[in-house]
MMTF fields as JSON, N, C-alpha, C and O atoms, coordinates in Angstrom:
{
  "mmtfVersion": "1.0.0",
  "mmtfProducer": "UNKNOWN",
  "numBonds": 375,
  "numAtoms": 376,
  "numGroups": 94,
  "numChains": 1,
  "numModels": 1,
  "chainsPerModel": [1],
  "groupsPerChain": [94],
  "chainIdList": ["A"],
  "bondAtomList": [4, 2, 8, 6, 12, 10, 16, 14, 20, 18, 24, 22, 28, 26, 32, 30, 36, 34, 40, 38, 44, 42, 48, 46, 52, 50, 56, 54, 60, 58, 64, 62, 68, 66, 72, 70, 76, 74, 80, 78, 84, 82, 88, 86, 92, 90, 96, 94, 100, 98, 104, 102, 108, 106, 112, 110, 116, 114, 120, 118, 124, 122, 128, 126, 132, 130, 136, 134, 140, 138, 144, 142, 148, 146, 152, 150, 156, 154, 160, 158, 164, 162, 168, 166, 172, 170, 176, 174, 180, 178, 184, 182, 188, 186, 192, 190, 196, 194, 200, 198, 204, 202, 208, 206, 212, 210, 216, 214, 220, 218, 224, 222, 228, 226, 232, 230, 236, 234, 240, 238, 244, 242, 248, 246, 252, 250, 256, 254, 260, 258, 264, 262, 268, 266, 272, 270, 276, 274, 280, 278, 284, 282, 288, 286, 292, 290, 296, 294, 300, 298, 304, 302, 308, 306, 312, 310, 316, 314, 320, 318, 324, 322, 328, 326, 332, 330, 336, 334, 340, 338, 344, 342, 348, 346, 352, 350, 356, 354, 360, 358, 364, 362, 368, 366, 372, 370],
  "bondOrderList": [1, 1, 1, 1, 1, 1, 1, 1, 1, 1, 1, 1, 1, 1, 1, 1, 1, 1, 1, 1, 1, 1, 1, 1, 1, 1, 1, 1, 1, 1, 1, 1, 1, 1, 1, 1, 1, 1, 1, 1, 1, 1, 1, 1, 1, 1, 1, 1, 1, 1, 1, 1, 1, 1, 1, 1, 1, 1, 1, 1, 1, 1, 1, 1, 1, 1, 1, 1, 1, 1, 1, 1, 1, 1, 1, 1, 1, 1, 1, 1, 1, 1, 1, 1, 1, 1, 1, 1, 1, 1, 1, 1, 1],
  "groupList": [{"groupName": "MET", "atomNameList": ["N", "CA", "C", "O"], "elementList": ["N", "C", "C", "O"], "formalChargeList": [0, 0, 0, 0], "bondAtomList": [1, 0, 2, 1, 3, 2], "bondOrderList": [1, 1, 2], "singleLetterCode": "M", "chemCompType": "L-PEPTIDE LINKING"}, {"groupName": "ILE", "atomNameList": ["N", "CA", "C", "O"], "elementList": ["N", "C", "C", "O"], "formalChargeList": [0, 0, 0, 0], "bondAtomList": [1, 0, 2, 1, 3, 2], "bondOrderList": [1, 1, 2], "singleLetterCode": "I", "chemCompType": "L-PEPTIDE LINKING"}, {"groupName": "LEU", "atomNameList": ["N", "CA", "C", "O"], "elementList": ["N", "C", "C", "O"], "formalChargeList": [0, 0, 0, 0], "bondAtomList": [1, 0, 2, 1, 3, 2], "bondOrderList": [1, 1, 2], "singleLetterCode": "L", "chemCompType": "L-PEPTIDE LINKING"}, {"groupName": "HIS", "atomNameList": ["N", "CA", "C", "O"], "elementList": ["N", "C", "C", "O"], "formalChargeList": [0, 0, 0, 0], "bondAtomList": [1, 0, 2, 1, 3, 2], "bondOrderList": [1, 1, 2], "singleLetterCode": "H", "chemCompType": "L-PEPTIDE LINKING"}, {"groupName": "TYR", "atomNameList": ["N", "CA", "C", "O"], "elementList": ["N", "C", "C", "O"], "formalChargeList": [0, 0, 0, 0], "bondAtomList": [1, 0, 2, 1, 3, 2], "bondOrderList": [1, 1, 2], "singleLetterCode": "Y", "chemCompType": "L-PEPTIDE LINKING"}, {"groupName": "ALA", "atomNameList": ["N", "CA", "C", "O"], "elementList": ["N", "C", "C", "O"], "formalChargeList": [0, 0, 0, 0], "bondAtomList": [1, 0, 2, 1, 3, 2], "bondOrderList": [1, 1, 2], "singleLetterCode": "A", "chemCompType": "L-PEPTIDE LINKING"}, {"groupName": "GLU", "atomNameList": ["N", "CA", "C", "O"], "elementList": ["N", "C", "C", "O"], "formalChargeList": [0, 0, 0, 0], "bondAtomList": [1, 0, 2, 1, 3, 2], "bondOrderList": [1, 1, 2], "singleLetterCode": "E", "chemCompType": "L-PEPTIDE LINKING"}, {"groupName": "GLY", "atomNameList": ["N", "CA", "C", "O"], "elementList": ["N", "C", "C", "O"], "formalChargeList": [0, 0, 0, 0], "bondAtomList": [1, 0, 2, 1, 3, 2], "bondOrderList": [1, 1, 2], "singleLetterCode": "G", "chemCompType": "PEPTIDE LINKING"}, {"groupName": "ASP", "atomNameList": ["N", "CA", "C", "O"], "elementList": ["N", "C", "C", "O"], "formalChargeList": [0, 0, 0, 0], "bondAtomList": [1, 0, 2, 1, 3, 2], "bondOrderList": [1, 1, 2], "singleLetterCode": "D", "chemCompType": "L-PEPTIDE LINKING"}, {"groupName": "VAL", "atomNameList": ["N", "CA", "C", "O"], "elementList": ["N", "C", "C", "O"], "formalChargeList": [0, 0, 0, 0], "bondAtomList": [1, 0, 2, 1, 3, 2], "bondOrderList": [1, 1, 2], "singleLetterCode": "V", "chemCompType": "L-PEPTIDE LINKING"}, {"groupName": "GLN", "atomNameList": ["N", "CA", "C", "O"], "elementList": ["N", "C", "C", "O"], "formalChargeList": [0, 0, 0, 0], "bondAtomList": [1, 0, 2, 1, 3, 2], "bondOrderList": [1, 1, 2], "singleLetterCode": "Q", "chemCompType": "L-PEPTIDE LINKING"}, {"groupName": "LYS", "atomNameList": ["N", "CA", "C", "O"], "elementList": ["N", "C", "C", "O"], "formalChargeList": [0, 0, 0, 0], "bondAtomList": [1, 0, 2, 1, 3, 2], "bondOrderList": [1, 1, 2], "singleLetterCode": "K", "chemCompType": "L-PEPTIDE LINKING"}, {"groupName": "CYS", "atomNameList": ["N", "CA", "C", "O"], "elementList": ["N", "C", "C", "O"], "formalChargeList": [0, 0, 0, 0], "bondAtomList": [1, 0, 2, 1, 3, 2], "bondOrderList": [1, 1, 2], "singleLetterCode": "C", "chemCompType": "L-PEPTIDE LINKING"}, {"groupName": "SER", "atomNameList": ["N", "CA", "C", "O"], "elementList": ["N", "C", "C", "O"], "formalChargeList": [0, 0, 0, 0], "bondAtomList": [1, 0, 2, 1, 3, 2], "bondOrderList": [1, 1, 2], "singleLetterCode": "S", "chemCompType": "L-PEPTIDE LINKING"}, {"groupName": "PHE", "atomNameList": ["N", "CA", "C", "O"], "elementList": ["N", "C", "C", "O"], "formalChargeList": [0, 0, 0, 0], "bondAtomList": [1, 0, 2, 1, 3, 2], "bondOrderList": [1, 1, 2], "singleLetterCode": "F", "chemCompType": "L-PEPTIDE LINKING"}, {"groupName": "THR", "atomNameList": ["N", "CA", "C", "O"], "elementList": ["N", "C", "C", "O"], "formalChargeList": [0, 0, 0, 0], "bondAtomList": [1, 0, 2, 1, 3, 2], "bondOrderList": [1, 1, 2], "singleLetterCode": "T", "chemCompType": "L-PEPTIDE LINKING"}, {"groupName": "ASN", "atomNameList": ["N", "CA", "C", "O"], "elementList": ["N", "C", "C", "O"], "formalChargeList": [0, 0, 0, 0], "bondAtomList": [1, 0, 2, 1, 3, 2], "bondOrderList": [1, 1, 2], "singleLetterCode": "N", "chemCompType": "L-PEPTIDE LINKING"}, {"groupName": "PRO", "atomNameList": ["N", "CA", "C", "O"], "elementList": ["N", "C", "C", "O"], "formalChargeList": [0, 0, 0, 0], "bondAtomList": [1, 0, 2, 1, 3, 2], "bondOrderList": [1, 1, 2], "singleLetterCode": "P", "chemCompType": "L-PEPTIDE LINKING"}, {"groupName": "ARG", "atomNameList": ["N", "CA", "C", "O"], "elementList": ["N", "C", "C", "O"], "formalChargeList": [0, 0, 0, 0], "bondAtomList": [1, 0, 2, 1, 3, 2], "bondOrderList": [1, 1, 2], "singleLetterCode": "R", "chemCompType": "L-PEPTIDE LINKING"}],
  "groupTypeList": [0, 1, 2, 3, 4, 5, 6, 5, 7, 1, 8, 1, 9, 10, 5, 5, 8, 1, 2, 11, 8, 12, 9, 11, 13, 1, 3, 2, 13, 8, 14, 11, 4, 7, 11, 15, 3, 2, 4, 1, 7, 6, 7, 8, 2, 16, 14, 11, 7, 14, 14, 16, 16, 2, 4, 2, 8, 16, 2, 3, 5, 1, 15, 2, 6, 12, 16, 1, 17, 4, 8, 18, 16, 16, 17, 16, 1, 5, 9, 10, 13, 0, 0, 10, 5, 18, 16, 4, 2, 6, 16, 1, 1, 9],
  "groupIdList": [1, 2, 3, 4, 5, 6, 7, 8, 9, 10, 11, 12, 13, 14, 15, 16, 17, 18, 19, 20, 21, 22, 23, 24, 25, 26, 27, 28, 29, 30, 31, 32, 33, 34, 35, 36, 37, 38, 39, 40, 41, 42, 43, 44, 45, 46, 47, 48, 49, 50, 51, 52, 53, 54, 55, 56, 57, 58, 59, 60, 61, 62, 63, 64, 65, 66, 67, 68, 69, 70, 71, 72, 73, 74, 75, 76, 77, 78, 79, 80, 81, 82, 83, 84, 85, 86, 87, 88, 89, 90, 91, 92, 93, 94],
  "secStructList": [7, 6, 2, 2, 2, 2, 6, 6, 1, 7, 7, 2, 2, 2, 2, 2, 2, 2, 1, 6, 6, 6, 7, 7, 7, 7, 7, 7, 7, 7, 7, 7, 1, 1, 7, 7, 1, 7, 7, 6, 6, 6, 1, 7, 7, 7, 2, 2, 2, 2, 2, 2, 6, 6, 6, 4, 4, 4, 7, 7, 7, 7, 7, 7, 7, 7, 7, 7, 7, 7, 7, 6, 6, 1, 6, 6, 6, 2, 2, 2, 2, 2, 2, 0, 0, 0, 0, 0, 2, 2, 2, 2, 2, 7],
  "xCoordList": [99.618, 98.564, 97.396, 96.667, 97.098, 96.319, 95.83, 94.785, 97.717, 97.492, 97.086, 97.126, 96.93, 96.082, 95.027, 94.42, 94.438, 93.15, 92.901, 92.133, 93.312, 93.048, 92.72, 91.772, 94.273, 94.043, 92.87, 92.549, 92.238, 90.811, 89.762, 88.669, 90.216, 88.777, 87.999, 86.83, 88.313, 88.542, 88.571, 89.535, 87.239, 88.026, 88.401, 87.832, 89.438, 90.237, 89.701, 90.144, 88.517, 88.194, 87.801, 88.262, 86.824, 85.748, 86.24, 85.454, 87.567, 88.319, 88.939, 88.952, 89.341, 89.65, 88.614, 88.77, 87.519, 86.218, 85.922, 85.572, 85.955, 85.448, 86.308, 85.826, 87.76, 88.9, 90.016, 91.001, 89.033, 90.283, 90.405, 91.264, 89.324, 90.392, 91.232, 92.393, 90.826, 92.403, 93.252, 94.138, 93.75, 94.808, 96.223, 96.622, 96.383, 98.325, 99.509, 100.454, 99.459, 100.062, 100.966, 101.906, 100.952, 100.661, 101.417, 102.054, 101.616, 102.285, 101.864, 100.706, 102.642, 101.44, 102.609, 103.741, 102.114, 102.098, 100.807, 100.017, 101.509, 100.458, 100.109, 100.734, 98.53, 97.992, 97.642, 97.279, 97.847, 97.366, 97.791, 98.772, 96.083, 95.634, 96.674, 97.17, 96.809, 97.628, 99.425, 100.378, 99.087, 100.901, 100.666, 99.783, 101.986, 102.065, 103.072, 103.786, 103.307, 104.721, 104.4, 104.407, 103.861, 104.103, 104.394, 104.192, 105.098, 105.128, 104.051, 103.18, 103.747, 102.27, 102.6, 103.517, 101.085, 101.029, 101.06, 100.95, 101.311, 101.603, 100.477, 100.155, 99.998, 98.526, 97.126, 96.706, 96.583, 94.829, 94.933, 94.69, 95.179, 94.476, 93.817, 94.052, 93.116, 92.394, 93.252, 92.603, 94.544, 95.277, 94.72, 94.708, 94.17, 93.646, 92.354, 92.164, 91.749, 90.456, 90.719, 90.127, 91.838, 92.153, 92.134, 91.279, 93.588, 93.543, 93.215, 93.428, 92.231, 91.234, 89.936, 89.243, 89.684, 88.789, 89.64, 88.962, 91.074, 92.055, 92.148, 93.114, 91.843, 92.595, 94.285, 94.921, 94.591, 95.939, 96.856, 98.077, 96.32, 97.587, 97.441, 98.104, 96.668, 96.643, 97.954, 98.291, 98.375, 99.211, 100.83, 101.254, 101.803, 102.787, 103.312, 104.295, 103.011, 104.713, 103.604, 102.852, 104.246, 104.164, 104.688, 105.83, 104.635, 106.264, 105.923, 104.776, 106.059, 106.183, 106.792, 107.572, 106.598, 107.249, 106.988, 105.868, 108.055, 107.891, 109.021, 110.012, 108.439, 110.322, 110.31, 109.42, 111.487, 113.147, 113.495, 114.192, 112.886, 113.677, 115.327, 115.86, 115.919, 117.247, 117.736, 116.933, 119.321, 119.606, 121.23, 121.583, 122.26, 123.965, 124.411, 125.629, 123.944, 124.39, 123.985, 124.575, 123.21, 122.539, 120.919, 119.723, 121.945, 121.08, 120.577, 120.104, 121.229, 119.855, 118.471, 117.943, 117.655, 116.865, 115.714, 114.701, 116.09, 116.331, 115.185, 113.974, 116.024, 116.186, 115.4, 115.022, 115.248, 114.558, 112.743, 111.91, 112.327, 111.679, 110.99, 109.785, 111.958, 111.505, 111.412, 110.958, 111.974, 111.125, 109.642, 108.509, 110.372, 108.367, 107.306, 106.424, 108.328, 106.528, 106.531, 105.512, 108.011, 107.662, 107.462, 107.475, 107.275, 106.597, 104.98, 104.063, 104.649, 102.661, 102.571, 101.635, 103.522, 103.052, 103.032, 101.918, 103.581, 103.51, 102.263, 101.543, 102.104, 100.655, 99.308, 98.391, 99.478, 98.127, 97.497, 96.485, 98.864, 98.335, 99.043, 99.16, 99.427, 100.079, 98.772, 98.52],
  "yCoordList": [86.936, 86.859, 87.354, 86.555, 89.465, 89.437, 89.156, 89.149, 88.883, 88.239, 86.657, 86.097, 86.441, 84.742, 84.628, 83.565, 86.021, 86.585, 86.678, 85.82, 87.445, 87.481, 86.295, 85.79, 86.033, 84.071, 83.337, 82.668, 83.288, 82.807, 83.139, 82.6, 84.424, 85.206, 86.03, 85.682, 86.657, 86.885, 88.866, 89.473, 89.401, 90.268, 91.268, 91.341, 92.1, 91.917, 93.272, 93.825, 94.092, 95.409, 94.945, 95.408, 93.889, 93.383, 92.083, 91.875, 91.1, 90.443, 91.443, 91.198, 92.403, 93.876, 94.364, 95.055, 94.123, 95.07, 93.892, 94.278, 92.494, 91.308, 91.283, 91.419, 91.076, 90.374, 91.635, 91.528, 92.637, 94.097, 94.546, 95.366, 93.88, 93.347, 92.57, 92.74, 91.24, 90.596, 90.75, 90.314, 91.544, 91.727, 93.082, 94.215, 92.272, 93.029, 93.015, 93.548, 92.127, 92.143, 91.513, 90.859, 91.522, 92.357, 91.33, 90.82, 90.848, 90.18, 90.803, 90.642, 91.497, 92.263, 91.599, 91.187, 91.624, 92.271, 91.488, 90.544, 93.244, 92.856, 91.487, 90.457, 91.608, 90.944, 91.372, 92.488, 90.141, 91.336, 90.477, 90.408, 89.79, 88.941, 87.519, 86.87, 87.287, 85.62, 85.843, 85.156, 87.22, 87.748, 87.85, 88.43, 86.945, 87.504, 87.885, 88.287, 87.812, 89.27, 90.126, 90.988, 90.968, 92.742, 92.966, 92.376, 94.308, 95.464, 95.926, 95.825, 96.511, 97.367, 98.639, 99.426, 98.321, 99.618, 99.577, 100.56, 97.643, 97.854, 96.656, 96.577, 95.936, 95.492, 96.242, 97.192, 95.146, 95.933, 95.812, 96.937, 95.144, 94.936, 96.316, 97.047, 97.079, 98.051, 98.564, 99.094, 98.559, 98.707, 100.051, 100.058, 101.405, 102.199, 101.923, 102.224, 101.329, 100.889, 99.631, 99.539, 98.887, 98.187, 98.409, 98.17, 99.023, 100.39, 100.425, 100.238, 100.961, 102.204, 101.209, 101.836, 99.596, 99.339, 98.702, 98.08, 98.676, 98.397, 98.839, 99.602, 98.784, 99.652, 99.944, 99.668, 100.439, 100.954, 100.729, 100.581, 100.738, 101.051, 99.831, 99.538, 98.968, 97.759, 96.767, 95.6, 97.572, 96.881, 97.097, 98.191, 95.53, 95.755, 95.846, 96.584, 95.369, 95.084, 94.2, 93.225, 95.605, 95.418, 94.753, 95.209, 93.903, 92.383, 92.779, 92.906, 93.605, 93.487, 92.077, 91.475, 91.744, 90.535, 90.696, 90.944, 90.528, 91.27, 90.292, 89.625, 90.544, 89.823, 90.84, 91.667, 90.856, 92.104, 92.059, 91.228, 93.047, 93.105, 93.161, 94.201, 92.076, 92.296, 92.697, 92.526, 93.449, 93.223, 93.467, 94.61, 92.421, 93.447, 93.884, 93.719, 94.733, 95.97, 96.869, 97.772, 97.377, 98.083, 97.471, 97.206, 97.574, 96.824, 98.494, 98.726, 99.051, 100.092, 99.965, 100.976, 99.533, 98.94, 98.566, 99.215, 97.676, 96.806, 97.785, 97.691, 98.596, 99.786, 101.048, 101.744, 101.23, 101.941, 101.504, 102.399, 100.168, 99.512, 99.425, 99.607, 99.104, 99.236, 100.283, 100.414, 101.014, 102.952, 102.75, 102.781, 102.496, 103.083, 102.156, 102.351, 100.881, 100.743, 101.099, 100.964, 101.631, 102.181, 103.472, 104.129, 104.01, 105.826, 105.274, 105.945, 104.04, 103.959, 103.732, 104.214, 102.906, 102.713, 103.67, 103.741, 104.272, 105.65, 106.396, 106.962, 106.306, 107.369, 107.233, 107.923, 106.256, 104.665, 105.355, 105.843, 104.957, 104.7, 105.957, 105.95, 106.916, 108.507, 109.101, 110.265],
  "zCoordList": [101.935, 102.352, 101.526, 100.937, 101.444, 100.348, 98.629, 97.978, 98.333, 97.426, 97.104, 96.008, 97.606, 98.201, 98.194, 98.061, 98.38, 98.924, 97.609, 97.173, 96.865, 95.206, 94.413, 93.811, 94.771, 94.07, 94.235, 93.253, 95.084, 95.194, 95.11, 95.281, 94.729, 94.08, 95.388, 95.557, 95.947, 97.961, 97.456, 96.99, 97.758, 97.951, 98.959, 100.048, 98.564, 100.07, 100.374, 101.38, 99.408, 100.486, 101.663, 102.707, 101.638, 102.001, 103.027, 103.951, 102.964, 103.798, 105.05, 106.256, 104.481, 105.853, 106.459, 107.466, 106.013, 106.56, 107.463, 108.579, 107.323, 108.018, 109.325, 110.449, 109.028, 109.16, 110.55, 111.28, 110.185, 110.732, 112.148, 112.473, 113.24, 115.04, 114.649, 115.023, 113.586, 114.224, 113.915, 114.651, 112.491, 112.062, 112.405, 112.137, 112.911, 113.043, 112.77, 113.354, 111.47, 110.467, 109.149, 109.601, 107.816, 106.577, 106.059, 106.981, 105.113, 103.962, 102.827, 102.44, 102.231, 101.32, 99.872, 100.125, 98.643, 96.785, 96.132, 96.121, 95.373, 94.314, 93.675, 93.926, 92.404, 92.009, 90.529, 90.159, 89.701, 88.313, 86.731, 85.99, 86.795, 85.64, 85.766, 84.844, 87.423, 86.923, 87.448, 87.815, 87.192, 87.646, 89.8, 90.432, 90.373, 91.729, 91.789, 90.87, 92.984, 94.258, 93.687, 94.566, 92.145, 91.974, 93.263, 94.324, 92.801, 93.551, 93.835, 92.971, 94.961, 95.275, 94.433, 94.201, 94.063, 92.94, 91.36, 90.627, 90.78, 89.518, 89.173, 87.987, 89.893, 89.84, 89.58, 88.919, 90.594, 90.676, 91.528, 91.962, 92.439, 94.156, 94.618, 93.656, 95.569, 95.761, 96.835, 97.737, 97.001, 98.739, 99.488, 100.719, 98.614, 99.423, 100.562, 101.74, 99.717, 100.052, 101.618, 102.694, 101.029, 101.803, 103.472, 104.325, 103.53, 104.263, 105.58, 106.778, 104.156, 104.843, 105.785, 106.586, 105.6, 106.222, 107.278, 108.096, 107.519, 108.385, 110.117, 110.12, 110.99, 111.826, 112.203, 113.221, 111.265, 111.323, 112.598, 112.644, 113.182, 115.007, 115.482, 116.477, 114.971, 115.48, 114.576, 114.777, 113.751, 112.872, 113.492, 113.866, 113.518, 114.101, 113.138, 113.069, 112.392, 110.924, 109.604, 109.6, 108.246, 107.368, 106.698, 106.652, 106.086, 104.635, 104.132, 104.563, 102.597, 101.11, 100.536, 101.273, 99.763, 99.57, 97.613, 97.168, 96.81, 95.632, 94.756, 95.053, 93.796, 92.579, 92.35, 92.154, 92.36, 92.595, 90.89, 90.308, 90.4, 88.821, 88.384, 87.997, 88.494, 88.709, 87.603, 86.686, 87.08, 86.061, 86.224, 86.514, 86.047, 86.923, 86.155, 86.222, 84.877, 84.58, 85.024, 84.432, 85.843, 86.171, 87.687, 87.811, 88.252, 89.51, 91.152, 92.265, 89.9, 91.036, 90.187, 90.651, 89.422, 88.87, 90.3, 90.557, 90.868, 92.298, 92.974, 93.174, 93.176, 94.243, 94.011, 94.954, 93.231, 92.463, 92.21, 92.352, 91.862, 92.244, 93.649, 93.82, 94.707, 95.911, 96.803, 97.939, 95.976, 96.817, 96.38, 96.86, 95.043, 94.41, 95.712, 96.548, 95.012, 96.088, 97.811, 98.488, 98.453, 99.99, 99.888, 100.929, 98.855, 98.634, 98.299, 98.772, 97.474, 97.281, 98.362, 98.998, 98.971, 100.653, 101.479, 101.999, 101.766, 102.437, 102.157, 102.979, 100.777, 100.335, 100.629, 101.072, 100.283, 101.09, 103.021, 103.523, 103.432, 104.828, 105.787, 107.012, 104.93, 105.787, 105.438, 105.749]
}
């Protein structure tokens, strides 16, 4: 959902501040110059500010939606990308 706010030109940090009492789950991906469903940390969205404005104790789930880079000759690329996204998220919310 955060991606869709960004696509509509809505500041996600401001949206988090306004909606923080209602947010129980997040559907998350990054956004950059019209490119969608990037791994978090690969785009321009301010996730640190976004999560700082939420009540993290109220969250039940965070779903990451990303375009997985897949190379048949090296499937570890997808695994590495997912691990980087997870590490990025852990560094923001821990």
